[in-house]
N, C-alpha and C positions, 0 to 999 in steps of 0.2 A: 482295136478293136475292129473289124467286120464283117463281116454277113457269115459268109457261114459261121466260128464263131457264136453269131446272135443264136442265125436257125440251131446251131446245135440243143441249146434253152432255151429251145420253146416256143424262137420267136414268131409270128406272122408277118407275112409278109400284107401290104395294105397296100392300095393304088390310093391316089391325091389327082384331083381334077381342080387348074384352080379356074373352072369356068363346066357351071354341068348343059351348054351347048357344043360338048367333049364327047369325046366315045372312044378315046386315045385318054388314058393316064397320062401325065405331062411330070408326074414325082412319085416314090411313093415311099414308104416308112415301116417301118416293123413296131408293135405291138407286143403286147405277152402279158396277162388278169394272171390274179394268182391270187381267191379274192374277193376285196374291193381291192385289190390294189394294182390300178390300171402298169406300166412300164412302155417308154415310148419313146421309142428312139427322135434324132433328127430325122428332117427329108433329108433321101435323093440328093437334091441342089447341096442343097448347101455342106453337105457328107462332102462330096468330092474336095470340098476348100477347105471347111477344118476340121471331118476325117469321123465317124459314124460315135454317138456320145446316146446315153440311157438320161430319162428323166423320169421323175414321176411327175403322172398327166396331172398332169396341174400347180406340178407345186414346184422350191425351190431349190430341187438336192439331184446335181447331174453325176453320173456315173462315166470315166471315162478309161475306169479300169478297170478292165476284165475280171480278173483273179477278186474286187470287192466285189459289182455283180454277182460272180456266180457265188459269192458267201450272203451277200442277202436271196438272192434266190429261192437257196438254202433254206434259211432262216426264214423264208416266208413258207417257203412249201412242209416245212415243219411241225409250224404252228397256225398249219390249219383247223380250225375248226370242224369237225365231224358234222359229218352233213345226214 
């Protein structure tokens, strides 16, 4: 999994800060919200060591395979309730 694939899937880059008195981001990560489901990556510091992965926010499910992640995103998008 890489940044280009995450961005192609619609993930948005978010900056992270270790301290509130810092104007320069210390790390970054990616998020994608589909309805009430939030998918979030590990942060850039961790990704340097372990590669990128995606988790359900505050959940126990992790995706490391891009095809499985694409399938999940497709299923979620096809089943959104009309607004």
